[in-house]
C-alpha positions in Angstrom: 85.3 132.9 111.7 84.7 134.3 115.3 83.1 137.3 114.9 84.7 138.8 118.2 88.0 138.2 118.1 88.6 142.1 116.8 89.2 143.0 113.9 92.2 141.3 111.6 93.2 146.0 110.4 96.1 145.8 112.9 94.9 150.5 113.4 91.5 149.3 113.8 90.1 147.4 117.0 86.5 146.0 115.5 86.0 144.6 111.8 85.2 147.1 109.3 83.0 144.5 107.3 79.3 143.5 107.8 78.0 140.4 108.0 76.7 141.0 105.1 80.1 141.6 103.5 81.2 138.2 105.2 78.7 136.4 103.9 79.4 138.1 99.7 82.8 137.2 100.4 82.4 132.9 101.7 80.4 133.0 98.6 82.5 134.3 96.1 85.4 132.2 98.3 83.5 128.8 97.1 83.2 129.8 93.4 87.1 129.9 93.7 87.0 127.2 95.2 85.3 125.0 93.4 87.9 126.8 90.5 90.6 125.6 92.1 92.3 123.0 89.8 91.6 125.1 86.6 92.4 128.3 84.9 89.1 128.9 85.1 88.6 130.5 88.0 88.8 134.5 86.9 86.5 133.0 84.0 84.2 131.5 87.5 84.2 134.9 89.2 82.9 136.5 86.3 79.5 134.7 85.9 79.4 134.5 89.8 79.0 137.6 89.1 77.8 139.1 85.7 73.8 138.9 86.5 74.2 140.6 89.6 75.1 144.7 89.2 74.3 145.2 92.9 76.9 142.2 94.0 79.4 143.2 91.3 79.9 147.0 93.5 79.9 145.7 96.2 82.7 143.1 95.9 84.5 145.6 94.1 83.6 148.7 97.1 85.3 145.3 98.8 88.2 144.8 97.3 89.4 148.6 97.2 88.2 148.8 101.4 90.9 146.0 101.7 93.9 147.5 99.2 93.2 150.7 101.4 91.9 152.5 98.0 88.7 154.9 97.6 86.4 153.4 96.1 84.6 156.6 93.4 81.7 155.1 91.0 83.7 156.8 88.2 83.1 153.8 85.3 80.7 151.4 84.5 81.0 148.3 87.0 80.3 146.4 84.2 84.4 147.5 82.2 85.6 146.6 86.0 87.1 142.8 86.5 88.0 141.4 89.3 90.1 138.6 89.6 91.5 135.6 91.6 94.9 137.6 93.3 91.6 140.3 93.9 89.5 137.5 96.2 92.3 136.0 98.0 93.6 139.2 99.0 89.9 140.1 100.1 89.3 136.5 101.2 93.4 136.9 103.6 92.6 140.6 104.9 88.4 140.3 105.1 88.4 136.3 107.0 92.2 136.2 108.7 92.7 133.1 106.9 95.5 132.1 103.7 94.2 130.8 101.4 95.6 128.1 99.2 94.2 128.7 95.5 96.4 127.5 92.2 
């Protein structure tokens, strides 16, 4: 990952992500990688964020950003489920890499 190569978004010259965003994305990518050969990826992601509502909220905001959705806090974050497909999309869009996660 090189910060100075510009954005992975074609209509932006700079990345819309902060270093804190990237650190969280790398952290969640590592969780997904550790469980890549199992059916427990979604559970591992939920366990990773269950005790830290701020981390979950930030992850939801990032997923919304890469999906082109507007984030509005209209429901409690504990009702939102984050799955491996969301994480793969986030990694691809934010870091500019494709991740093979079974």
